[in-house]
N, CA, C and O of each residue as an XYZ file, in Angstrom:
820
protein
N       9.122     12.287     -5.560
C       8.891     12.815     -6.896
C       9.488     14.207     -6.957
O       9.194     15.051     -6.110
N      10.314     14.448     -7.941
C      10.920     15.761     -8.081
C      10.875     16.195     -9.529
O      10.623     15.397    -10.433
N      11.130     17.497     -9.734
C      11.251     18.055    -11.070
C      10.015     17.815    -11.930
O      10.122     17.365    -13.071
N       8.853     18.114    -11.383
C       7.621     18.011    -12.166
C       7.665     19.007    -13.311
O       7.376     18.653    -14.454
N       8.018     20.226    -13.021
C       8.272     21.233    -14.048
C       9.476     22.033    -13.594
O      10.059     21.749    -12.548
N       9.845     23.018    -14.368
C      10.963     23.868    -13.966
C      10.621     24.702    -12.744
O      11.512     25.161    -12.029
N       9.322     24.900    -12.503
C       8.910     25.798    -11.434
C       8.426     25.093    -10.177
O       8.164     25.746     -9.167
N       8.303     23.786    -10.221
C       7.712     23.130     -9.058
C       8.324     21.766     -8.830
O       8.743     21.091     -9.770
N       8.370     21.371     -7.580
C       8.773     20.019     -7.229
C       7.940     19.575     -6.041
O       7.436     20.396     -5.275
N       7.805     18.275     -5.899
C       7.006     17.728     -4.809
C       7.906     16.891     -3.922
O       8.625     16.013     -4.398
N       7.860     17.167     -2.641
C       8.689     16.447     -1.686
C       7.790     15.551     -0.849
O       6.938     16.050     -0.114
N       7.963     14.238     -0.948
C       7.152     13.312     -0.173
C       7.704     13.156      1.230
O       8.900     13.344      1.455
N       6.846     12.814      2.169
C       7.268     12.590      3.540
C       7.629     11.122      3.701
O       6.796     10.249      3.453
N       8.851     10.840      4.110
C       9.308      9.465      4.245
C       8.777      8.847      5.527
O       8.556      9.541      6.519
N       8.578      7.548      5.498
C       8.200      6.816      6.701
C       6.799      7.082      7.184
O       6.521      6.914      8.371
N       5.904      7.491      6.303
C       4.540      7.777      6.742
C       3.754      6.494      6.961
O       3.064      6.353      7.971
N       3.852      5.561      6.025
C       3.083      4.340      6.129
C       3.553      3.531      7.322
O       4.746      3.272      7.478
N       2.613      3.137      8.160
C       2.947      2.321      9.317
C       3.231      3.120     10.565
O       3.445      2.536     11.627
N       3.239      4.428     10.473
C       3.505      5.237     11.659
C       2.191      5.548     12.358
O       1.211      5.892     11.697
N       2.150      5.438     13.649
C       0.928      5.694     14.401
C       0.429      7.107     14.145
O       1.207      8.056     14.053
N      -0.864      7.217     14.035
C      -1.471      8.527     13.789
C      -1.712      8.762     12.321
O      -2.806      9.175     11.938
N      -0.720      8.511     11.485
C      -0.907      8.555     10.051
C      -1.036      9.929      9.442
O      -1.040     10.044      8.216
N      -1.143     10.982     10.236
C      -1.291     12.308      9.665
C       0.058     12.837      9.204
O       1.038     12.806      9.948
N       0.097     13.321      7.971
C       1.332     13.856      7.414
C       0.980     14.929      6.416
O      -0.200     15.222      6.225
N       1.955     15.519      5.779
C       1.696     16.519      4.765
C       2.785     16.445      3.728
O       3.861     15.906      3.987
N       2.516     16.982      2.552
C       3.578     17.142      1.586
C       3.605     18.592      1.164
O       2.636     19.326      1.358
N       4.706     18.995      0.594
C       4.936     20.405      0.310
C       5.124     20.608     -1.179
O       5.890     19.885     -1.816
N       4.437     21.578     -1.730
C       4.658     21.994     -3.101
C       5.456     23.277     -3.054
O       4.943     24.316     -2.640
N       6.716     23.212     -3.476
C       7.602     24.365     -3.395
C       7.611     25.098     -4.735
O       7.837     24.487     -5.780
N       7.370     26.381     -4.701
C       7.305     27.183     -5.918
C       8.459     28.178     -5.920
O       8.529     29.069     -5.073
N       9.362     28.014     -6.886
C      10.492     28.932     -7.032
C      11.284     29.126     -5.745
O      11.973     30.133     -5.580
N      11.186     28.172     -4.843
C      11.910     28.191     -3.566
C      11.512     29.364     -2.668
O      12.207     29.658     -1.695
N      10.414     30.030     -2.981
C      10.013     31.183     -2.173
C       8.772     30.898     -1.335
O       8.566     31.525     -0.295
N       7.950     29.961     -1.778
C       6.667     29.786     -1.110
C       6.345     28.305     -1.021
O       6.715     27.534     -1.907
N       5.663     27.905      0.032
C       5.278     26.506      0.186
C       3.819     26.419      0.601
O       3.325     27.255      1.357
N       3.138     25.403      0.101
C       1.751     25.155      0.447
C       1.670     23.771      1.065
O       2.160     22.799      0.489
N       1.048     23.678      2.245
C       0.908     22.394      2.922
C      -0.489     21.843      2.698
O      -1.483     22.555      2.838
N      -0.551     20.571      2.349
C      -1.827     19.902      2.142
C      -1.840     18.646      2.993
O      -0.899     17.854      2.946
N      -2.899     18.457      3.770
C      -2.994     17.285      4.619
C      -3.258     16.038      3.785
O      -4.099     16.041      2.886
N      -2.529     14.983      4.095
C      -2.783     13.672      3.535
C      -2.808     12.683      4.694
O      -2.397     13.018      5.806
N      -3.282     11.480      4.443
C      -3.439     10.504      5.504
C      -2.635      9.253      5.182
O      -3.029      8.466      4.321
N      -1.537      9.068      5.851
C      -0.739      7.872      5.666
C      -0.408      7.605      4.223
O      -0.549      6.477      3.751
N       0.032      8.625      3.511
C       0.273      8.493      2.074
C       1.391      7.499      1.783
O       2.477      7.584      2.356
N       1.110      6.549      0.880
C       2.124      5.594      0.460
C       2.930      6.124     -0.713
O       4.117      5.823     -0.836
N       2.289      6.921     -1.587
C       2.993      7.453     -2.754
C       2.179      8.575     -3.370
O       0.995      8.740     -3.079
N       2.842      9.348     -4.234
C       2.196     10.423     -4.984
C       2.617     10.294     -6.438
O       3.809     10.277     -6.745
N       1.638     10.202     -7.335
C       1.922     10.144     -8.771
C       1.553     11.476     -9.395
O       0.576     12.102     -8.985
N       2.315     11.913    -10.374
C       2.005     13.166    -11.042
C       1.891     12.950    -12.543
O       2.529     12.060    -13.106
N       1.071     13.776    -13.182
C       0.942     13.752    -14.634
C       0.453     15.109    -15.091
O      -0.048     15.901    -14.293
N       0.598     15.373    -16.366
C       0.184     16.647    -16.952
C      -0.950     16.387    -17.930
O      -0.860     15.496    -18.775
N      -2.013     17.164    -17.816
C      -3.159     17.043    -18.708
C      -3.667     18.445    -19.016
O      -4.016     19.204    -18.111
N      -3.707     18.781    -20.302
C      -4.173     20.107    -20.698
C      -3.307     21.228    -20.171
O      -3.793     22.337    -19.948
N      -2.018     20.952    -19.966
C      -1.106     21.968    -19.456
C      -1.124     22.131    -17.955
O      -0.336     22.906    -17.412
N      -2.010     21.415    -17.262
C      -2.102     21.499    -15.804
C      -1.420     20.297    -15.172
O      -1.405     19.202    -15.735
N      -0.860     20.521    -13.995
C      -0.190     19.461    -13.249
C      -1.180     18.856    -12.264
O      -1.833     19.566    -11.500
N      -1.277     17.538    -12.297
C      -2.159     16.817    -11.368
C      -1.327     15.918    -10.465
O      -0.338     15.328    -10.901
N      -1.734     15.819     -9.206
C      -1.070     14.985     -8.209
C      -2.094     14.000     -7.665
O      -3.101     14.403     -7.082
N      -1.840     12.718     -7.853
C      -2.723     11.670     -7.341
C      -2.085     11.065     -6.104
O      -1.037     10.426     -6.188
N      -2.712     11.265     -4.962
C      -2.164     10.820     -3.682
C      -2.793      9.481     -3.296
O      -4.016      9.367     -3.221
N      -1.963      8.477     -3.052
C      -2.431      7.169     -2.599
C      -2.346      7.120     -1.079
O      -1.271      6.891     -0.524
N      -3.461      7.331     -0.409
C      -3.504      7.278      1.052
C      -3.680      5.833      1.501
O      -4.671      5.186      1.162
N      -2.714      5.333      2.262
C      -2.765      3.938      2.714
C      -3.743      3.753      3.872
O      -4.553      2.827      3.862
N      -3.667      4.634      4.870
C      -4.568      4.566      6.019
C      -4.518      5.868      6.780
O      -3.727      6.755      6.460
N      -5.378      5.987      7.807
C      -5.399      7.198      8.622
C      -4.850      6.953     10.015
O      -5.025      7.776     10.913
N      -4.185      5.818     10.193
C      -3.659      5.459     11.505
C      -4.515      4.448     12.213
O      -4.067      3.804     13.162
N      -5.775      4.296     11.753
C      -6.690      3.343     12.364
C      -7.376      2.451     11.337
O      -7.607      1.268     11.584
N      -7.696      3.024     10.194
C      -8.488      2.311      9.197
C      -7.910      2.551      7.810
O      -7.515      3.669      7.480
N      -7.863      1.498      6.999
C      -7.363      1.632      5.628
C      -8.440      2.092      4.663
O      -8.141      2.379      3.504
N      -9.694      2.171      5.114
C     -10.786      2.669      4.272
C     -10.821      4.193      4.377
O     -11.462      4.757      5.264
N     -10.124      4.835      3.464
C      -9.996      6.295      3.485
C     -10.241      6.848      2.086
O     -10.482      6.097      1.141
N     -10.175      8.166      1.970
C     -10.291      8.829      0.680
C      -8.902      9.240      0.192
O      -8.102      9.782      0.954
N      -8.627      8.981     -1.074
C      -7.359      9.392     -1.683
C      -7.647     10.520     -2.666
O      -8.462     10.348     -3.573
N      -6.987     11.687     -2.503
C      -7.336     12.856     -3.312
C      -6.573     12.951     -4.631
O      -5.424     12.525     -4.745
N      -7.250     13.520     -5.614
C      -6.618     13.964     -6.852
C      -6.590     15.482     -6.801
O      -7.630     16.124     -6.654
N      -5.395     16.057     -6.925
C      -5.206     17.497     -6.775
C      -4.706     18.101     -8.080
O      -4.025     17.447     -8.870
N      -5.058     19.359     -8.285
C      -4.560     20.102     -9.444
C      -3.699     21.257     -8.959
O      -4.107     22.035     -8.097
N      -2.500     21.357     -9.527
C      -1.587     22.425     -9.147
C      -1.319     23.319    -10.355
O      -0.945     22.839    -11.425
N      -1.514     24.614    -10.173
C      -1.299     25.587    -11.242
C      -0.117     26.474    -10.864
O      -0.257     27.328     -9.988
N       1.052     26.296    -11.500
C       2.236     27.076    -11.125
C       2.047     28.580    -11.307
O       2.584     29.372    -10.533
N       1.275     28.982    -12.342
C       1.122     30.415    -12.611
C       0.467     31.152    -11.451
O       0.825     32.291    -11.153
N      -0.491     30.503    -10.799
C      -1.197     31.133     -9.683
C      -0.800     30.545     -8.334
O      -1.259     30.999     -7.286
N       0.054     29.537     -8.375
C       0.475     28.865     -7.150
C      -0.713     28.326     -6.367
O      -0.725     28.362     -5.137
N      -1.708     27.828     -7.088
C      -2.925     27.329     -6.451
C      -2.962     25.811     -6.496
O      -2.584     25.197     -7.493
N      -3.420     25.218     -5.406
C      -3.658     23.784     -5.338
C      -5.137     23.574     -5.075
O      -5.677     24.094     -4.098
N      -5.797     22.814     -5.943
C      -7.238     22.614     -5.829
C      -7.566     21.135     -5.784
O      -6.925     20.320     -6.448
N      -8.569     20.801     -4.996
C      -9.046     19.422     -4.925
C      -9.942     19.144     -6.124
O     -10.924     19.851     -6.351
N      -9.600     18.106     -6.892
C     -10.394     17.729     -8.067
C     -11.376     16.624     -7.715
O     -12.543     16.676     -8.105
N     -10.908     15.629     -6.982
C     -11.770     14.501     -6.615
C     -11.183     13.784     -5.418
O      -9.981     13.849     -5.161
N     -12.056     13.095     -4.686
C     -11.637     12.210     -3.603
C     -12.197     10.823     -3.908
O     -13.402     10.657     -4.098
N     -11.316      9.841     -3.953
C     -11.694      8.495     -4.353
C     -11.607      7.555     -3.151
O     -10.581      7.527     -2.472
N     -12.665      6.785     -2.873
C     -12.578      5.806     -1.779
C     -11.544      4.727     -2.105
O     -11.595      4.105     -3.166
N     -10.614      4.516     -1.184
C      -9.588      3.496     -1.363
C      -9.456      2.672     -0.088
O      -9.898      3.087      0.984
N      -8.840      1.495     -0.221
C      -8.635      0.611      0.931
C      -7.181      0.152      0.938
O      -6.817     -0.840      0.306
N      -6.381      0.886      1.656
C      -4.957      0.576      1.694
C      -4.282      0.853      0.372
O      -3.554      0.007     -0.148
N      -4.521      2.051     -0.184
C      -3.956      2.392     -1.496
C      -2.438      2.487     -1.428
O      -1.875      3.059     -0.495
N      -1.789      1.914     -2.435
C      -0.334      1.954     -2.508
C       0.182      2.821     -3.649
O       1.270      3.388     -3.555
N      -0.597      2.927     -4.730
C      -0.075      3.619     -5.907
C      -1.194      3.984     -6.869
O      -2.173      3.250     -7.005
N      -1.043      5.130     -7.540
C      -1.849      5.504     -8.699
C      -0.984      5.335     -9.950
O       0.210      5.634     -9.934
N      -1.596      4.853    -11.031
C      -0.880      4.694    -12.288
C      -1.658      5.369    -13.413
O      -2.742      4.904    -13.765
N      -1.121      6.480    -14.001
C      -1.759      7.113    -15.166
C      -1.582      6.221    -16.398
O      -0.506      5.664    -16.614
N      -2.633      6.090    -17.199
C      -2.608      5.208    -18.367
C      -2.997      5.999    -19.601
O      -4.114      6.507    -19.698
N      -2.068      6.100    -20.546
C      -2.320      6.808    -21.806
C      -2.600      5.792    -22.909
O      -2.108      4.664    -22.868
N      -3.397      6.206    -23.898
C      -3.749      5.340    -25.017
C      -3.141      5.861    -26.305
O      -2.848      7.049    -26.433
N      -2.953      4.960    -27.257
C      -2.499      5.320    -28.605
C      -1.195      6.115    -28.588
O      -0.989      6.997    -29.421
N      -0.330      5.802    -27.651
C       0.959      6.474    -27.597
C       0.896      7.905    -27.114
O       1.890      8.626    -27.210
N      -0.238      8.339    -26.601
C      -0.384      9.711    -26.142
C       0.332      9.962    -24.832
O       0.634      9.033    -24.083
N       0.598     11.221    -24.567
C       1.284     11.590    -23.329
C       0.308     11.841    -22.190
O       0.677     11.728    -21.021
N      -0.946     12.184    -22.522
C      -1.929     12.511    -21.493
C      -2.770     11.281    -21.163
O      -3.277     10.616    -22.066
N      -2.920     10.977    -19.882
C      -3.646      9.763    -19.500
C      -5.143      9.884    -19.746
O      -5.739     10.947    -19.569
N      -5.730      8.776    -20.156
C      -7.181      8.685    -20.298
C      -7.787      7.825    -19.195
O      -9.003      7.815    -19.002
N      -6.927      7.102    -18.472
C      -7.363      6.288    -17.352
C      -6.398      6.476    -16.191
O      -5.223      6.784    -16.391
N      -6.906      6.287    -14.975
C      -6.083      6.234    -13.768
C      -6.438      4.947    -13.029
O      -7.612      4.666    -12.785
N      -5.431      4.180    -12.681
C      -5.649      2.951    -11.925
C      -5.067      3.109    -10.535
O      -3.997      3.693    -10.364
N      -5.778      2.582     -9.536
C      -5.285      2.654     -8.161
C      -5.089      1.239     -7.630
O      -5.946      0.373     -7.805
N      -3.942      1.016     -6.976
C      -3.617     -0.276     -6.375
C      -4.086     -0.267     -4.929
O      -3.589      0.513     -4.116
N      -5.045     -1.135     -4.607
C      -5.558     -1.275     -3.250
C      -5.101     -2.602     -2.657
O      -5.255     -3.649     -3.285
N      -4.541     -2.561     -1.450
C      -4.077     -3.780     -0.794
C      -5.244     -4.548     -0.187
O      -5.257     -5.778     -0.223
N      -6.234     -3.833      0.376
C      -7.290     -4.489      1.149
C      -8.644     -4.504      0.443
O      -9.668     -4.735      1.087
N      -8.668     -4.269     -0.829
C      -9.911     -4.313     -1.590
C      -9.586     -4.417     -3.058
O      -8.418     -4.459     -3.444
N     -10.626     -4.458     -3.887
C     -10.396     -4.512     -5.317
C      -9.698     -3.253     -5.806
O     -10.055     -2.145     -5.406
N      -8.722     -3.418     -6.657
C      -8.119     -2.276     -7.325
C      -9.034     -1.862     -8.469
O      -9.779     -2.683     -9.003
N      -8.976     -0.583     -8.843
C      -9.967     -0.051     -9.781
C      -9.286      0.780    -10.856
O      -8.332      1.509    -10.587
N      -9.794      0.658    -12.083
C      -9.378      1.513    -13.192
C     -10.470      2.550    -13.405
O     -11.636      2.202    -13.591
N     -10.088      3.837    -13.376
C     -11.035      4.940    -13.550
C     -10.818      5.614    -14.898
O      -9.684      5.812    -15.334
N     -11.926      5.964    -15.552
C     -11.851      6.743    -16.784
C     -11.769      8.218    -16.421
O     -12.548      8.702    -15.600
N     -10.829      8.933    -17.029
C     -10.664     10.362    -16.766
C     -11.622     11.143    -17.665
O     -11.414     11.227    -18.875
N     -12.653     11.703    -17.081
C     -13.592     12.529    -17.826
C     -13.138     13.988    -17.748
O     -12.916     14.520    -16.661
N     -13.007     14.612    -18.887
C     -12.459     15.962    -18.927
C     -13.346     16.898    -19.728
O     -14.152     16.479    -20.559
N     -13.164     18.188    -19.445
C     -13.814     19.234    -20.233
C     -12.754     20.272    -20.581
O     -11.559     20.010    -20.445
N     -13.181     21.439    -21.026
C     -12.215     22.449    -21.460
C     -11.330     22.950    -20.332
O     -10.219     23.419    -20.579
N     -11.801     22.859    -19.108
C     -11.020     23.370    -17.980
C     -10.136     22.311    -17.335
O      -9.369     22.615    -16.422
N     -10.239     21.067    -17.804
C      -9.402     20.014    -17.237
C     -10.204     18.793    -16.864
O     -11.192     18.472    -17.526
N      -9.795     18.106    -15.812
C     -10.483     16.894    -15.377
C     -11.795     17.269    -14.695
O     -11.828     18.084    -13.773
N     -12.868     16.656    -15.172
C     -14.195     16.914    -14.610
C     -14.533     15.897    -13.521
O     -15.087     16.251    -12.480
N     -14.196     14.633    -13.770
C     -14.514     13.580    -12.810
C     -13.713     12.328    -13.132
O     -13.152     12.193    -14.220
N     -13.669     11.416    -12.166
C     -13.108     10.086    -12.372
C     -14.259      9.090    -12.294
O     -14.920      8.979    -11.262
N     -14.496      8.368    -13.384
C     -15.607      7.425    -13.446
C     -15.076      5.996    -13.424
O     -14.217      5.655    -14.238
N     -15.568      5.141    -12.506
C     -15.093      3.754    -12.477
C     -15.311      3.079    -13.826
O     -16.406      3.136    -14.386
N     -14.267      2.442    -14.342
C     -14.340      1.767    -15.627
C     -14.288      0.256    -15.472
O     -15.005     -0.464    -16.166
N     -13.446     -0.228    -14.570
C     -13.316     -1.666    -14.368
C     -12.695     -1.947    -13.016
O     -11.839     -1.198    -12.545
N     -13.132     -3.031    -12.397
C     -12.536     -3.491    -11.145
C     -11.559     -4.619    -11.454
O     -11.858     -5.517    -12.241
N     -10.408     -4.561    -10.835
C      -9.414     -5.632    -10.974
C      -9.654     -6.599     -9.831
O      -9.209     -6.375     -8.705
N     -10.365     -7.677    -10.133
C     -10.767     -8.614     -9.085
C      -9.657     -9.592     -8.706
O      -9.683    -10.168     -7.618
N      -8.704     -9.778     -9.577
C      -7.548    -10.604     -9.253
C      -6.318    -10.034     -9.950
O      -6.409     -9.567    -11.085
N      -5.202    -10.068     -9.297
C      -4.960    -10.672     -7.985
C      -5.466     -9.780     -6.852
O      -5.830     -8.624     -7.064
N      -5.479    -10.345     -5.652
C      -5.809     -9.563     -4.461
C      -4.533     -8.923     -3.913
O      -3.424     -9.226     -4.353
N      -4.723     -8.037     -2.949
C      -3.593     -7.395     -2.251
C      -2.598     -6.785     -3.233
O      -1.408     -7.096     -3.200
N      -3.104     -5.904     -4.116
C      -2.256     -5.291     -5.138
C      -1.359     -4.234     -4.506
O      -1.820     -3.387     -3.740
N      -0.072     -4.296     -4.836
C       0.894     -3.361     -4.266
C       1.528     -2.435     -5.299
O       2.071     -1.391     -4.937
N       1.467     -2.802     -6.592
C       2.100     -1.970     -7.613
C       1.443     -2.203     -8.963
O       0.935     -3.286     -9.253
N       1.468     -1.141     -9.795
C       0.894     -1.176    -11.138
C       1.877     -0.543    -12.115
O       2.622      0.369    -11.754
N       1.875     -1.032    -13.360
C       2.680     -0.419    -14.405
C       2.004     -0.628    -15.754
O       1.736     -1.761    -16.154
N       1.728      0.480    -16.455
C       1.114      0.388    -17.773
C       2.187      0.553    -18.845
O       3.187      1.242    -18.638
N       1.967     -0.086    -19.992
C       2.918      0.009    -21.094
C       2.237     -0.429    -22.378
O       1.230     -1.137    -22.347
N       2.796     -0.001    -23.518
C       2.273     -0.385    -24.828
C       2.869     -1.718    -25.243
O       4.069     -1.949    -25.091
N       2.007     -2.606    -25.775
C       2.474     -3.916    -26.217
C       1.518     -4.470    -27.260
O       0.303     -4.429    -27.064
N       2.045     -4.992    -28.374
C       1.249     -5.627    -29.422
C       0.158     -4.698    -29.948
O      -0.950     -5.142    -30.246
N       0.470     -3.427    -30.058
C      -0.491     -2.486    -30.593
C      -1.587     -2.085    -29.637
O      -2.531     -1.402    -30.034
N      -1.486     -2.493    -28.383
C      -2.489     -2.131    -27.382
C      -1.829     -1.665    -26.108
O      -0.612     -1.491    -26.052
N      -2.639     -1.462    -25.083
C      -2.139     -1.011    -23.784
C      -2.318     -2.138    -22.777
O      -3.393     -2.727    -22.671
N      -1.263     -2.427    -22.049
C      -1.294     -3.478    -21.036
C      -1.036     -2.881    -19.663
O      -0.421     -1.822    -19.534
N      -1.512     -3.573    -18.647
C      -1.336     -3.149    -17.263
C      -0.824     -4.327    -16.453
O      -1.528     -5.324    -16.290
N       0.393     -4.220    -15.946
C       0.962     -5.248    -15.088
C       0.543     -4.967    -13.652
O       0.677     -3.844    -13.166
N       0.035     -5.996    -12.977
C      -0.497     -5.858    -11.622
C       0.279     -6.784    -10.695
O       0.229     -8.005    -10.845
N       0.996     -6.202     -9.739
C       1.797     -6.978     -8.792
C       1.066     -7.107     -7.463
O       0.476     -6.144     -6.974
N       1.108     -8.293     -6.888
C       0.387     -8.573     -5.652
C       1.344     -8.955     -4.539
O       2.418     -9.508     -4.774
N       0.921     -8.642     -3.307
C       1.694     -9.015     -2.126
C       1.534    -10.496     -1.806
O       2.458    -11.119     -1.282
N       0.370    -11.065     -2.116
C       0.075    -12.424     -1.653
C      -0.326    -13.401     -2.757
O      -0.507    -14.587     -2.482
N      -0.469    -12.933     -4.005
C      -0.937    -13.789     -5.090
C      -0.033    -13.621     -6.306
O       0.746    -12.670     -6.374
N      -0.133    -14.548     -7.273
C       0.634    -14.366     -8.508
C       0.246    -13.071     -9.214
O      -0.922    -12.682     -9.212
N       1.217    -12.416     -9.810
C       0.946    -11.171    -10.524
C       0.134    -11.464    -11.775
O       0.077    -12.600    -12.246
N      -0.497    -10.410    -12.309
C      -1.405    -10.572    -13.441
C      -1.120     -9.502    -14.482
O      -0.733     -8.382    -14.150
N      -1.318     -9.863    -15.756
C      -1.179     -8.915    -16.847
C      -2.538     -8.719    -17.494
O      -3.186     -9.687    -17.891
N      -2.980     -7.446    -17.603
C      -4.272     -7.116    -18.202
C      -4.065     -6.335    -19.493
O      -3.033     -5.695    -19.693
N      -5.079     -6.404    -20.372
C      -5.080     -5.632    -21.602
C      -6.355     -4.802    -21.680
O      -7.413     -5.229    -21.215
N      -6.249     -3.620    -22.267
C      -7.410     -2.766    -22.475
C      -7.893     -2.947    -23.901
O      -7.117     -2.837    -24.850
N      -9.184     -3.225    -24.045
C      -9.740     -3.451    -25.370
C     -10.145     -2.158    -26.047
O     -10.642     -1.232    -25.406
N      -9.924     -2.107    -27.365
C     -10.395     -0.991    -28.182
C     -11.754     -1.370    -28.759
O     -11.868     -2.419    -29.393
N     -12.798     -0.545    -28.559
C     -14.144     -0.918    -29.016
C     -14.182     -1.181    -30.519
O     -13.659     -0.401    -31.315
N     -14.810     -2.290    -30.890
C     -15.017     -2.627    -32.288
C     -16.457     -2.317    -32.699
O     -16.709     -1.777    -33.776
N     -17.396     -2.671    -31.815
C     -18.816     -2.363    -32.009
C     -19.482     -2.374    -30.642
O     -18.806     -2.237    -29.623
N     -20.780     -2.534    -30.610
C     -21.496     -2.461    -29.338
C     -21.305     -3.650    -28.427
O     -21.656     -3.581    -27.250
N     -20.753     -4.747    -28.939
C     -20.631     -5.956    -28.129
C     -19.217     -6.513    -28.035
O     -18.929     -7.319    -27.150
N     -18.322     -6.089    -28.947
C     -16.994     -6.674    -28.966
C     -15.909     -5.595    -29.005
O     -16.129     -4.482    -29.482
N     -14.737     -5.958    -28.491
C     -13.563     -5.099    -28.537
C     -12.388     -5.892    -29.092
O     -12.430     -7.119    -29.179
N     -11.342     -5.167    -29.464
C     -10.128     -5.798    -29.966
C      -9.069     -5.742    -28.869
O      -8.666     -4.659    -28.442
N      -8.620     -6.912    -28.415
C      -7.590     -7.009    -27.394
C      -6.318     -7.516    -28.059
O      -6.182     -8.708    -28.334
N      -5.372     -6.583    -28.318
C      -4.088     -6.941    -28.922
C      -4.269     -7.794    -30.173
O      -3.593     -8.808    -30.350
N      -5.186     -7.372    -31.036
C      -5.403     -8.056    -32.299
C      -6.466     -9.138    -32.260
O      -6.929     -9.578    -33.312
N      -6.866     -9.578    -31.072
C      -7.892    -10.613    -30.943
C      -9.226     -9.975    -30.559
O      -9.278     -9.093    -29.701
N     -10.299    -10.426    -31.200
C     -11.629     -9.890    -30.916
C     -12.256    -10.675    -29.768
O     -12.267    -11.906    -29.783
N     -12.777     -9.956    -28.773
C     -13.427    -10.598    -27.633
C     -14.660     -9.806    -27.231
O     -14.748     -8.605    -27.487
N     -15.603    -10.481    -26.606
C     -16.836     -9.825    -26.184
C     -16.579     -8.932    -24.976
O     -15.758     -9.257    -24.119
N     -17.285     -7.805    -24.915
C     -17.160     -6.907    -23.773
C     -18.544     -6.425    -23.358
O     -19.540     -6.679    -24.036
N     -18.581     -5.730    -22.237
C     -19.827     -5.115    -21.813
C     -20.161     -3.978    -22.761
O     -19.258     -3.240    -23.157
N     -21.425     -3.804    -23.143
C     -21.801     -2.768    -24.106
C     -21.336     -1.379    -23.673
O     -21.487     -0.988    -22.515
N     -20.776     -0.653    -24.618
C     -20.377      0.750    -24.427
C     -19.391      0.931    -23.285
O     -19.367      1.987    -22.654
N     -18.579     -0.083    -23.011
C     -17.627      0.037    -21.907
C     -16.286     -0.553    -22.313
O     -16.205     -1.712    -22.720
N     -15.247      0.244    -22.202
C     -13.911     -0.303    -22.355
C     -13.639     -1.211    -21.170
O     -13.782     -0.796    -20.020
N     -13.253     -2.433    -21.439
C     -13.093     -3.373    -20.346
C     -11.680     -3.934    -20.285
O     -11.119     -4.360    -21.294
N     -11.123     -3.925    -19.090
C      -9.834     -4.561    -18.873
C     -10.077     -6.045    -18.658
O     -10.966     -6.417    -17.891
N      -9.304     -6.898    -19.319
C      -9.425     -8.323    -19.070
C      -8.045     -8.953    -19.060
O      -7.110     -8.410    -19.648
N      -7.908    -10.107    -18.389
C      -6.588    -10.744    -18.302
C      -6.052    -11.096    -19.676
O      -6.795    -11.553    -20.545
N      -4.755    -10.880    -19.867
C      -4.113    -11.276    -21.103
C      -3.845    -12.772    -21.080
O      -3.486    -13.324    -20.040
N      -4.014    -13.422    -22.201
C      -3.803    -14.867    -22.286
C      -2.321    -15.150    -22.509
O      -1.923    -16.311    -22.610
């Protein structure tokens, strides 16, 4: 990942996944004068997005060299102060990728989805306050397919869809419902029942 802003770029470490030990680091270079090292564990990828003017880095830690059940961090980087802060640590199992998901054509994500190879992949709701992201709250588990290796969100039919690619199973397409009332949501123009007060991802027909 490069060219996050004019003042910063992120350089990923190649060949981390599958290497014994699994300990690696990535570097946030500021104006080519200063670098900050942050420990990651067998990182498969790093996704970046901007929310409220702040740069966030979602690190997908695949394993620690022994176990795929690790924590994957969400970090906040502030170019003005050259500070990197830990926002949250999310339990993952062989994470391959984070995917920011924006609604209604917006540029700022309201959900973050993580692709887990060895467990259920999860869609998290981004809870924010005036200072930025406050927490990541689980919104829905992607129970199928298993062994998810990649995610891609996109707008389709007036709604938001999430393509889920699997290493061992047929890929799946999901849609996010827009709440209609306390019991139903609208999925790409079709009304379907959902869990009360919860945006729910469900397979597209």
